[in-house]
VOBA-1610 file (N, C-alpha, C; in pm, whole numbers, padded with zeros to 5 digits, always signed):
BEGIN
Met-00368+02128+00589Met-00420+02122+00447Met-00450+01957+00418Lys-00627+01995+00314Lys-00658+01897+00325Lys-00614+01794+00219Glu-00605+01690+00189Glu-00563+01591+00156Glu-00534+01610-00038Asn-00422+01654-00114Asn-00439+01687-00220Asn-00292+01562-00265Asn-00305+01490-00387Asn-00222+01413-00406Asn-00130+01452-00472Tyr-00144+01544-00613Tyr-00106+01637-00702Tyr+00014+01747-00580Leu-00049+01821-00451Leu+00053+01883-00453Leu+00157+01808-00326Leu+00067+01660-00296Leu+00198+01564-00240Leu+00318+01610-00325Thr+00279+01496-00428Thr+00327+01506-00559Thr+00451+01636-00585Met+00408+01698-00584Met+00460+01839-00612Met+00586+01827-00472Ile+00582+01834-00383Ile+00614+01852-00264Ile+00704+01748-00246Ile+00719+01629-00305Ile+00824+01533-00299Ile+00883+01572-00449Ala+00853+01571-00514Ala+00915+01558-00663Ala+01012+01694-00575Lys+01019+01820-00511Lys+01119+01915-00522Lys+01217+01869-00440Arg+01181+01811-00292Arg+01246+01715-00186Arg+01368+01624-00284Ala+01302+01553-00384Ala+01385+01457-00444Ala+01506+01522-00557Lys+01401+01636-00615Lys+01579+01757-00646Lys+01635+01774-00551Gln+01625+01813-00421Gln+01693+01916-00360Gln+01807+01770-00324Leu+01787+01658-00250Leu+01828+01477-00189Leu+01951+01483-00388Leu+01909+01432-00479Leu+01960+01515-00507Leu+02076+01605-00576Ala+02064+01706-00585Ala+02140+01778-00591Ala+02228+01781-00435Gly+02217+01709-00308Gly+02356+01661-00249Gly+02257+01693-00127Val+02142+01788-00062Val+02121+01798+00019Val+02109+01682+00153Asn+02185+01678+00280Asn+02146+01521+00335Asn+02012+01491+00335Pro+01971+01376+00341Pro+01807+01355+00439Pro+01825+01405+00591Leu+01717+01335+00637Leu+01629+01437+00707Leu+01649+01365+00777Ile+01628+01209+00798Ile+01571+01076+00873Ile+01717+00991+00755Lys+01723+00869+00884Lys+01781+00818+00868Lys+01733+00683+00771Thr+01792+00624+00704Thr+01738+00500+00617Thr+01758+00430+00526Lys+01729+00279+00476Lys+01763+00217+00376Lys+01730+00278+00213His+01705+00311+00220His+01636+00375+00086His+01732+00465+00016Lys+01775+00369-00161Lys+01909+00526-00171Lys+01817+00616-00315Asn+01721+00538-00334Asn+01671+00575-00433Asn+01561+00802-00392Pro+01600+00866-00390Pro+01557+00996-00358Pro+01429+01027-00374Ile+01347+00964-00421Ile+01233+00972-00438Ile+01151+00868-00340Ala+01190+00810-00322Ala+01151+00683-00191Ala+01216+00745-00062Ile+01273+00812-00023Ile+01344+00973+00133Ile+01207+01000+00097Ala+01235+01097-00009Ala+01155+01172+00028Ala+01007+01130+00061Leu+00979+01040-00008Leu+00837+00979+00061Leu+00850+00975+00231Glu+00905+00947+00232Glu+00944+00868+00417Glu+00972+01037+00472Glu+01063+01086+00412Glu+01042+01261+00585Glu+00965+01293+00547Val+00843+01336+00429Val+00709+01394+00423Val+00606+01244+00499Lys+00605+01190+00488Lys+00539+01062+00626Lys+00571+01082+00720Ala+00709+01061+00766Ala+00769+01161+00938Ala+00730+01327+00915Gly+00700+01397+00874Gly+00652+01480+00926Gly+00735+01592+00896Lys+00895+01588+00808Lys+00978+01609+00836Lys+00989+01765+00732Val+00917+01698+00658Val+00924+01779+00496Val+00736+01826+00449Phe+00713+01954+00494Phe+00616+01988+00498Phe+00555+02098+00382Leu+00428+02162+00346Leu+00412+02292+00293Leu+00367+02411+00450Lys+00460+02504+00435Lys+00403+02591+00500Lys+00274+02692+00481Glu+00190+02713+00565Glu+00095+02824+00468Glu+00098+02968+00543Pro+00168+03056+00485Pro+00226+03159+00541Pro+00062+03228+00547Asn+00065+03322+00626Asn-00073+03456+00601Asn-00046+03520+00488Ser+00059+03607+00439Ser+00094+03673+00285Ser+00080+03585+00223Leu+00002+03474+00209Leu+00008+03384+00038Leu-00133+03375+00029Lys-00214+03321+00183Lys-00327+03214+00165Lys-00394+03215+00044Lys-00363+03352-00079Lys-00525+03445-00123Lys-00483+03389-00286Glu-00336+03276-00224Glu-00195+03260-00353Glu-00267+03162-00438Asn-00266+03074-00506Asn-00266+02951-00562Asn-00173+02841-00488Pro-00150+02760-00471Pro-00074+02648-00390Pro+00022+02599-00494Leu-00001+02578-00603Leu+00125+02554-00681Leu+00231+02696-00713Glu+00190+02786-00653Glu+00273+02938-00670Glu+00333+02860-00547Arg+00243+02834-00410Arg+00345+02766-00309Arg+00500+02634-00352Ile+00397+02628-00320Ile+00492+02455-00342Ile+00572+02522-00464Leu+00621+02645-00559Leu+00707+02619-00659Leu+00838+02750-00654Asn+00765+02731-00499Asn+00904+02859-00440Asn+00976+02775-00291Leu+01105+02771-00318Leu+01185+02701-00206Leu+01147+02792-00065Asp+01158+02890-00120Asp+01161+02923+00058Asp+01025+02892+00173Tyr+00941+02840+00085Tyr+00800+02801+00139Tyr+00818+02681+00218Phe+00927+02664+00179Phe+00930+02481+00235Phe+00980+02465+00337Glu+00869+02363+00447Glu+00946+02374+00591Glu+01041+02199+00547Leu+01125+02247+00628Leu+01341+02082+00672Leu+01276+02136+00813Glu+01253+02010+00908Glu+01249+02023+01079Glu+01406+01990+01104Arg+01400+02140+01156Arg+01610+02113+01193Arg+01655+02033+01339Lys+01699+02010+01368Lys+01727+01906+01471Lys+01792+02013+01553
//
């Protein structure tokens, strides 16, 4: 995926909302702020945007707004 700051912001915001809702972080961190945790998860490659074949022609914003297309690394 090309560098896209807007898309990155949307991914981090969506993940931060998941963390606020009670989902456990995927990494060990000293941060308490869900935005900081989400950013660390993205930097660590634990959270990313999946590019499914069926959605390649759709708007990237539509992909990010659908939780089904978030990939979270499972241990």
